[in-house]
C-alpha positions as CSV (number, residue, x, y, z in Angstrom):
1,M,70.9,165.3,47.8
2,K,73.1,163.4,50.3
3,E,72.2,162.3,53.4
4,S,73.6,160.0,56.0
5,I,71.7,157.1,57.0
6,P,70.4,158.1,60.4
7,S,68.8,161.1,58.7
8,L,66.5,158.7,57.1
9,D,65.4,156.9,60.1
10,A,62.4,157.6,62.3
11,P,63.1,159.4,65.5
12,P,64.5,157.1,67.7
13,P,61.7,155.3,70.3
14,A,62.1,156.3,74.0
15,P,63.7,153.6,76.2
16,G,62.1,151.0,77.1
17,T,59.6,150.8,74.0
18,S,60.1,148.4,70.7
19,L,60.2,149.6,67.4
20,S,56.9,149.3,65.8
21,T,56.7,146.6,63.1
22,V,56.8,149.5,60.4
23,D,60.0,151.1,61.9
24,Y,61.9,148.0,61.9
25,I,61.0,147.2,58.1
26,R,62.0,150.1,57.4
27,N,65.3,150.4,59.4
28,Y,65.7,146.6,57.7
29,L,65.6,148.1,54.3
30,L,67.9,150.9,55.2
31,R,70.7,148.5,56.2
32,L,70.2,146.6,53.1
33,R,70.6,149.7,51.0
34,S,74.1,150.5,53.2
35,G,75.7,147.6,52.2
36,E,74.4,145.2,55.1
37,I,72.8,142.4,53.0
38,G,73.4,139.7,55.3
39,S,72.5,136.2,54.1
40,W,70.7,137.4,51.2
41,P,73.2,136.4,48.5
42,M,73.5,132.7,50.2
43,I,69.7,132.4,49.7
44,L,69.6,133.6,46.4
45,G,72.3,131.7,45.4
46,L,71.0,128.6,46.7
47,I,67.8,129.0,44.9
48,V,69.9,129.7,41.5
49,I,71.7,126.5,42.2
50,A,68.7,124.5,42.7
51,L,66.7,125.7,39.9
52,I,70.0,125.6,37.3
53,F,70.5,121.6,38.4
54,Q,67.0,120.3,38.9
55,S,66.4,121.6,35.5
56,Q,69.7,119.3,34.4
57,N,68.9,116.3,36.5
58,Q,65.8,115.4,38.0
59,N,67.9,114.0,40.7
60,F,68.8,117.0,42.4
61,L,65.7,117.8,44.5
62,T,65.1,114.3,45.9
63,A,64.9,113.2,49.7
64,R,68.0,110.9,49.0
65,N,70.3,113.7,47.3
66,F,69.2,115.7,50.3
67,V,71.0,113.4,52.6
68,N,73.9,112.8,50.7
69,L,74.3,116.8,50.8
70,I,74.0,116.9,54.5
71,V,76.6,114.3,54.9
72,Q,78.9,115.3,52.2
73,M,79.0,118.9,53.3
74,A,79.3,118.1,57.3
75,G,83.5,117.5,57.2
76,Y,84.3,120.7,56.0
77,T,81.6,122.5,57.6
78,V,82.9,121.6,60.8
79,I,86.4,122.6,59.5
80,A,85.0,126.2,58.3
81,I,84.1,126.8,61.9
82,G,87.5,127.3,62.7
83,V,88.0,129.2,59.8
84,V,85.6,131.7,60.6
85,Y,87.6,132.3,64.1
86,V,90.9,132.7,62.2
87,L,89.0,135.4,59.3
88,L,87.8,137.1,62.5
89,V,90.8,138.2,63.6
90,G,92.1,139.0,60.0
91,E,94.5,136.1,59.9
92,I,94.5,132.7,57.7
93,D,95.2,129.3,58.2
94,L,96.2,127.6,55.2
95,S,97.1,124.1,57.2
96,I,93.6,122.9,58.0
97,G,93.5,120.6,55.5
98,Y,96.1,118.5,56.2
99,V,96.0,119.2,59.9
100,S,92.7,117.4,59.8
101,A,94.5,114.6,57.8
102,V,97.1,114.2,60.7
103,A,94.2,113.6,63.3
104,A,92.2,111.3,61.2
105,V,95.3,109.2,60.3
106,F,96.5,109.2,63.9
107,M,93.0,108.2,65.2
108,V,92.6,105.3,62.9
109,L,96.4,103.9,63.2
110,Q,95.6,103.6,67.1
111,L,92.4,101.9,66.3
112,Q,94.0,99.4,64.4
113,D,94.7,95.8,66.2
114,P,96.4,94.7,67.8
115,P,96.3,96.1,70.6
116,G,93.7,98.6,69.5
117,W,92.9,101.9,71.4
118,P,89.0,102.3,72.5
119,W,87.2,104.8,70.0
120,Y,86.9,107.5,72.5
121,A,90.5,107.2,73.5
122,A,91.7,107.5,69.7
123,V,89.4,110.0,69.1
124,S,90.5,112.2,72.4
125,V,94.0,112.0,71.8
126,A,93.5,113.0,68.1
127,L,91.8,116.4,68.9
128,M,94.6,116.8,71.6
129,L,97.0,116.6,68.9
130,A,95.3,118.9,66.6
131,A,94.3,121.3,69.0
132,T,98.3,121.1,70.2
133,I,99.6,121.8,66.8
134,G,97.2,125.0,66.5
135,I,99.2,126.3,69.7
136,L,102.2,125.7,67.9
137,H,101.4,127.8,65.0
138,G,100.0,130.5,67.1
139,L,102.8,130.8,69.4
140,I,105.2,131.1,65.9
141,I,103.0,133.8,64.4
142,T,102.7,135.9,67.6
143,T,106.3,135.3,68.8
144,F,108.1,135.7,65.8
145,Q,105.7,138.2,64.3
146,V,105.2,136.1,61.3
147,P,102.5,136.5,58.9
148,S,99.8,133.6,59.5
149,F,100.2,133.1,55.4
150,I,103.7,132.2,55.7
151,V,103.5,130.0,58.6
152,S,100.3,127.9,57.6
153,L,101.7,127.5,54.2
154,A,104.8,126.2,55.5
155,A,103.0,123.8,58.2
156,L,100.5,122.9,55.1
157,I,103.8,121.1,53.6
158,A,105.2,119.8,56.7
159,W,101.9,117.9,57.9
160,N,101.4,116.9,54.3
161,G,104.7,114.9,54.8
162,T,103.7,113.9,58.2
163,V,100.5,112.4,56.9
164,L,102.7,110.6,54.2
165,L,105.2,108.8,57.1
166,L,102.3,107.9,59.0
167,I,100.6,106.3,56.6
168,G,104.3,104.5,55.2
169,T,103.4,102.0,52.6
170,S,100.0,101.2,53.6
171,G,98.5,102.9,51.1
172,T,94.7,102.7,52.3
173,V,94.1,102.1,56.1
174,I,90.2,100.6,56.7
175,I,88.3,101.8,59.6
176,Q,86.9,98.8,61.6
177,D,85.5,100.7,64.5
178,N,81.8,100.5,63.9
179,V,81.5,103.9,66.4
180,I,83.8,106.0,64.5
181,V,82.4,104.8,61.1
182,G,78.7,105.5,61.9
183,I,79.5,109.1,62.6
184,A,78.8,109.8,59.2
185,N,77.3,106.4,58.2
186,H,74.3,106.5,60.8
187,F,70.7,107.5,60.4
188,L,68.2,108.3,63.5
189,E,65.0,106.4,63.3
190,P,62.1,108.8,62.4
191,A,60.7,109.2,65.5
192,L,64.1,110.3,67.0
193,G,64.7,112.7,64.2
194,W,61.6,114.5,65.2
195,L,62.5,114.8,69.0
196,V,65.5,116.4,67.4
197,G,63.8,118.8,65.4
198,I,61.2,119.5,68.3
199,V,64.1,120.0,70.9
200,T,65.8,122.3,68.4
201,I,62.3,124.7,68.1
202,V,61.9,124.7,71.9
203,I,65.8,125.7,72.6
204,F,65.6,128.2,69.9
205,A,62.0,129.7,71.0
206,F,63.1,129.8,74.4
207,Y,66.3,131.5,73.7
208,Q,64.7,134.5,71.2
209,I,61.6,134.7,74.1
210,Q,63.8,135.1,76.7
211,H,66.3,137.4,75.3
212,W,63.3,139.7,74.5
213,V,61.9,139.8,77.7
214,V,65.3,140.8,79.3
215,R,65.6,143.5,77.0
216,R,62.5,144.8,77.8
217,R,63.2,144.9,81.3
218,Q,66.2,146.6,81.2
219,R,64.6,149.1,79.2
220,L,66.4,148.8,76.1
221,V,65.0,149.4,72.6
222,D,64.4,145.8,70.9
223,V,62.5,144.4,68.1
224,P,58.7,144.0,67.8
225,G,57.0,140.8,69.2
226,I,55.8,139.8,65.9
227,I,59.2,139.6,64.4
228,V,60.3,137.6,67.2
229,L,57.4,135.2,66.4
230,M,58.3,135.2,62.9
231,R,61.6,134.2,63.0
232,I,60.4,131.1,65.7
233,V,57.7,130.1,63.2
234,L,60.4,130.4,60.3
235,L,62.9,127.9,62.3
236,A,60.3,125.7,63.3
237,G,59.3,125.6,59.4
238,L,62.7,125.0,58.2
239,A,63.6,122.4,60.9
240,S,60.3,120.6,60.8
241,G,61.2,120.5,56.5
242,V,64.6,118.9,57.2
243,V,63.0,116.2,59.3
244,F,60.4,115.3,57.1
245,I,62.7,115.1,53.9
246,C,65.4,113.2,55.5
247,N,62.7,110.7,56.9
248,Q,61.5,109.9,53.5
249,D,64.9,108.6,52.7
250,R,67.2,107.0,55.3
251,G,66.3,109.5,58.1
252,V,68.3,112.4,59.9
253,P,71.8,112.1,59.9
254,F,73.6,111.8,62.8
255,V,76.7,113.7,61.8
256,G,73.9,116.4,61.0
257,V,72.9,116.7,64.9
258,L,76.8,116.7,65.9
259,L,77.1,119.7,63.2
260,L,74.2,121.2,64.9
261,I,75.5,121.0,68.6
262,L,78.8,122.8,67.3
263,L,77.2,125.3,65.3
264,T,75.6,126.1,68.4
265,G,78.4,125.9,70.9
266,F,81.0,127.7,68.9
267,T,78.4,130.4,68.1
268,V,77.9,130.8,71.7
269,L,81.1,131.6,72.1
270,A,81.4,133.9,69.3
271,T,78.4,136.3,70.6
272,K,77.9,135.9,74.3
273,T,81.4,135.2,75.6
274,R,84.4,138.1,76.7
275,F,86.6,135.8,74.6
276,G,84.1,136.2,71.6
277,R,84.0,139.9,72.0
278,Y,88.2,140.1,72.0
279,V,87.9,138.0,68.5
280,Y,85.9,140.5,66.9
281,A,87.6,143.6,69.0
282,I,90.9,142.4,67.4
283,G,89.4,141.7,63.8
284,D,88.3,145.3,63.6
285,N,91.3,146.7,64.9
286,K,94.4,145.0,66.8
287,I,96.3,148.1,67.8
288,A,93.1,149.7,69.4
289,A,92.2,146.5,70.9
290,R,96.0,146.2,72.2
291,R,95.8,149.4,73.9
292,A,92.4,148.7,75.3
293,G,94.2,146.1,77.7
294,I,93.2,143.3,75.2
295,D,95.9,140.4,75.7
296,V,96.0,139.8,71.8
297,K,98.7,137.2,71.5
298,R,96.6,134.9,73.8
299,V,93.3,135.3,71.9
300,L,95.3,134.5,68.7
301,I,97.0,131.7,69.8
302,T,93.5,130.2,71.0
303,V,91.9,131.3,67.6
304,F,95.0,129.1,65.8
305,M,94.2,126.2,68.5
306,I,90.2,126.3,67.8
307,S,91.3,126.4,64.3
308,S,93.4,123.3,64.3
309,L,91.0,121.6,66.7
310,M,88.0,121.8,64.5
311,A,90.2,120.5,61.5
312,G,90.9,117.5,63.4
313,A,87.2,117.3,64.4
314,G,86.2,117.8,60.6
315,G,89.2,115.3,59.9
316,I,87.5,112.5,61.8
317,V,83.9,113.2,60.3
318,L,85.5,112.9,56.5
319,A,87.6,109.8,57.5
320,S,84.2,108.4,58.8
321,R,82.3,109.1,55.6
322,L,85.0,107.5,53.6
323,R,85.3,104.6,56.2
324,S,89.4,104.9,55.4
325,V,92.0,107.3,55.4
326,D,94.9,107.2,52.8
327,T,97.7,109.0,51.6
328,A,95.4,111.4,49.7
329,A,94.0,112.5,53.0
330,G,93.9,116.5,53.5
331,G,94.1,117.0,50.0
332,G,92.2,118.1,46.6
333,N,89.8,120.8,47.2
334,L,89.4,120.1,51.1
335,L,91.1,123.4,52.2
336,L,89.2,125.3,49.0
337,N,85.9,124.3,50.2
338,S,86.4,124.9,53.6
339,I,87.7,128.6,53.4
340,A,85.0,129.0,50.7
341,A,82.3,127.8,53.0
342,A,83.3,130.6,55.9
343,V,83.8,133.3,53.0
344,I,80.7,132.6,51.1
345,G,78.7,132.6,54.4
346,G,79.6,135.8,55.0
347,T,82.9,135.8,57.2
348,S,85.1,139.0,55.7
349,L,88.4,138.6,54.9
350,F,89.4,141.7,56.2
351,G,88.5,140.5,59.4
352,G,86.0,141.3,62.6
353,S,83.0,140.7,60.5
354,G,81.0,137.3,60.2
355,R,79.0,134.7,61.8
356,V,79.6,131.0,62.8
357,P,75.9,130.0,62.0
358,N,76.1,131.3,58.2
359,V,79.2,128.6,57.6
360,L,75.9,126.3,57.2
361,L,74.5,128.3,54.5
362,G,78.1,128.9,52.6
363,A,78.9,125.1,53.2
364,L,75.5,124.4,51.6
365,V,76.3,126.3,48.5
366,I,79.7,124.6,48.1
367,A,78.0,121.3,48.5
368,S,75.1,121.8,46.0
369,V,77.6,123.1,43.3
370,E,80.0,119.8,44.0
371,N,76.7,117.8,44.5
372,G,75.5,119.2,41.3
373,M,78.1,119.0,39.2
374,G,79.1,115.4,40.1
375,L,75.2,114.4,39.0
376,L,76.2,116.1,35.9
377,R,79.4,114.2,35.7
378,L,81.5,117.1,34.7
379,D,85.0,116.8,34.3
380,A,87.3,117.6,37.5
381,G,89.0,120.7,35.7
382,V,85.2,122.3,35.1
383,Q,84.5,121.6,38.9
384,F,87.4,123.6,40.0
385,I,86.7,126.3,37.7
386,I,83.3,126.8,38.7
387,T,84.2,126.3,42.4
388,G,86.8,129.1,42.1
389,F,84.4,131.6,40.3
390,V,81.9,131.1,43.0
391,L,84.6,131.5,45.7
392,L,85.2,134.7,43.8
393,M,81.8,135.9,43.6
394,A,81.6,135.6,47.5
395,V,84.8,137.6,47.8
396,L,83.6,140.4,45.6
397,V,80.3,140.8,47.1
398,D,81.8,141.2,50.6
399,A,84.1,144.1,49.1
400,V,81.3,146.0,47.4
401,S,79.1,145.5,50.5
402,R,81.9,146.7,52.7
403,Q,82.3,149.8,50.2
404,N,78.6,150.7,50.4
405,R,78.7,150.4,54.4
406,R,81.5,153.4,54.0
407,Q,79.5,155.6,51.7
408,P,76.1,157.7,52.8
409,V,72.9,156.4,51.4
410,Q,71.5,158.2,48.0
411,S,68.1,159.6,48.4
C-alpha cells in the first residue's frame, strides 16, 4: 500500500511545543527513507576510505598525516565555498582554477623586490582583481544570456594564457614574504590551539541554545532540548579531538582556523540573509524567483563575484603552501577537486540544494583519497581515474536521492 510521507507521521504538535525525542527520531528516519540522506554518504565514505588506506599504509591514520590533510585540503576547500554558491543557482564556473592562479601570481609579483608591496596591499588588490573577474563573467552571462558553461570555459582558456604572460620567462617565482608563507605553513602553539577549540564550541553552543529559545518564545515547533544538547556535545567532541590530534604533531594549522572563519561567514551569508534566500529561490525556480520580484541578474552577478573571489583566496592559500607560483599554477586537478568537494559535500548540480559547511566533509573525502593514493605511490593516471570515480558516485547518490524525494514512501 502506498502512503504519502505526512500520513506516516504522528499528528503535528500544537504551536509552541517541541517534538518529543521519539517523534523527532521517527521524523528523521522518515526523511532518510524519502531521500534526504544528508551527510551520511560522506561520513560512511570517510570511514571506508580510512579503513582501506590504513590497512595498506600504517602512516595514514597518524597525527602528522592528519595535519597534512588539513593543509592539503585548505586551498581547494576555500575555492569550493564559492563553487557552492554557483551550483546553488544552477550554474557552473569552470574558470576557478586559473582565476585562482591569476590572483596568486599577481600577488606574488607585487611582493617582489624592488620596490615590493606590503603583504596586505598585495593580498587586497589580488582579491579585488579576482572579484572583478567574477563580476565580468556574471555581466557577460546575464547581459547576453550565454550559458555559464561556455563563458567560464572561454575564461578558463583566457586566464590560463594570462598566467603564462604574467610568469613570462621566470618559470617559478619564490614567495619571500614570511606572512604570506605563514598562511599555510604556520602552526598554533598547543595552548592557542585549545583556545580556538574552546571558542568554537562556545560560539556554536550559544547559537544553538539561542536559536532554540527564540523559536520557543515565538511558539514555533522546535527540536527537543536533548537533541540540541547532543549536537553541542558532538561538536565539542569533534573540536577537542581535532585539537588534541593536531597538538600531537605540529599544532593546529593557522590555515585551518582561517578556513573555519570563512566557512562560518559564508554559511551565515547563505542561511541568515536575504541574499542567501534569493540564491536558493533562484536555484529552485529562476522564473518563479523573477516573478516574485527578485533581481535575478544582480544575484547571479554577485554569485559569480563570490566564486572568483573565493578562487582568488584559494589561490593565495595554495601559493602559500607551495611557497611559490609557476606556469602550472591553476592547472592539474585543482578544478576537479574544487568542484568535487562541493558536489561530494551534497550540493546539487541541479541547483537549489546544498549547504556551505558540508564542503568541509566533501573536501576531506577528496583530500583523503588523494593523500592515501600518494602514500601508496600510485601512478597519476590511476589517481585521476579513482578521483573521477568518487565524483561520479557522488553525482549518482545526488540523482538517486532526488528521485526518491519525488516518490511516496512505500509502507
